[in-house]
N, C-alpha and C positions, 0 to 999 in steps of 0.2 A: 362457799368460795368459788368464784369463778374461774380463778387460775390457781394452778397448784403452788403450795408454799415451797419457795425456796430455801433450801437448807445450806447447799454449797454451789458455788459457781466456780468456772474455770476461767482465769484470767489470760490475757493474751500470749503470756509465757507458759500456759499450761499448767500452772499451779493451781491447786484446788484451795479456795478459801471460804471461810463461813460467812454467811450473810446474816448471822443471828447475833445477838448481844445479850448475854444473860443478865437479868435484873435492868434492861433498858426502861421498862415501864414504871420503875421505882425511883428513877432519877429526880431529884430535886434541884430547881434552879437556885441560883446564886450560893452554891458550895462547890467546893473542889470536887471533881469526880476521877477517881482513879480507874485507870484501865489496865486490867491484869489477864493472864492468859487463862487461869481455871476458876471454876466455881469456888472451891474451897478458898482460894485467894479472896474472892469477894467476900465470903462469909466471915473471914477474919477480919477483913477491913471494916465491914460493918460493926462487927463485935468491938473493934477500936474507935467507933464513934465516927466513921466517915462513910461515904457512899462510894460504890464502886460497880463497873461491869466486868463481864468476861468475854473475851473474844474466841475463845475454844481453841487457839493455837498461838504462835507467837508472833503471826503477821496479821496486821490490820488490813482488811479488804477496803476498797475504795467505797463500796456499800456500806460497810460499817463506819467508815469516817463520814460519810455522807449522813448517816442516821445520828451520828454524834452532833453533827452540825445543826441539827433541829433542835437541840436542847441548848438552852441559854443558861449554861452553868457559869461559875465564877472563873474556872480554870480547869484544864484538862492534865492529869498527870499520868505519864506512861510509866508503869511500875511492873515490869516484867521478871520472870526468874533470871537467876544470875548467870545461867548457862546459854543466854541469848547474845548472839554475836553483835558487835558494834554495828555492822552493816545492816543487819536485820532492824535493829533499834533506830538507826538513822532513817531507813525507809518508812518506818512507822511514823516518826516524828514529822517527817516530810509530808505524809499523808494528812496527819492532824492538821499540821500549819496550813496545808493547801485547802482544806474543807472547812476547818472551823474558825470561826472569827472570835475565839478567846484566847487568853494566854495559854500556852502549852509548857509544861514542865517535865522534868524527868528525875526518877530516883532509880541509882543504880545500885542494886544489892549486891554486897561483897560476896556473899554465899547463900544458897537455898533460894527459897521463894517467899512471897509476902504471907502464906500461911504458916511459916517457920517463926514469925514474930509473935510470940505468945502474949506479951504484955503491952498494954496501953502506952507506958512511959517509953519503951524502946521503939514503938511505932511511931509515935509522935516525934521523937528525936530523929528519927529517920526522915521523916516526912518534912521536919523544919529544915533540913539540909538539901532539899531537892534543889535542882538547877532550874531556874526559870529561863526559857529559851528566848533569845532575842528575835525581833520580828524579821531580821534579815536571814540570811542563809545559815543553816545549822551544819553543814558539812563538816567543819572544823571543831565541832563540839566533842565529838567521840574520839 
């Protein structure tokens, strides 16, 4: 490599964000893509018959959103742990909507994280109740 691999970068506000997406190379087009915080959440989602990436934190960096924009998936669904604040979810959703030209949706878990959903029936029930975001502003959604 002629340039070093960037793992983290510092945004203008001083927060460190990841530039990596776990499982990025295995994204299939024309399917819903779930965006999770952790690797075990991705494993659980795959076991439940869906595809997913991990952002390694609860905030999507602009670089990660740009990478996701290169994949022509059917929809991007943000599904973070239940302890993530509404403000962080809104920032993430705005980033996805800004960079990605596909529908964006949100699953808000009542408790725990995606890896806690052990059976396929429960997982699909939660997924089927996701909120598809309108093309307009999402500020009032959360």
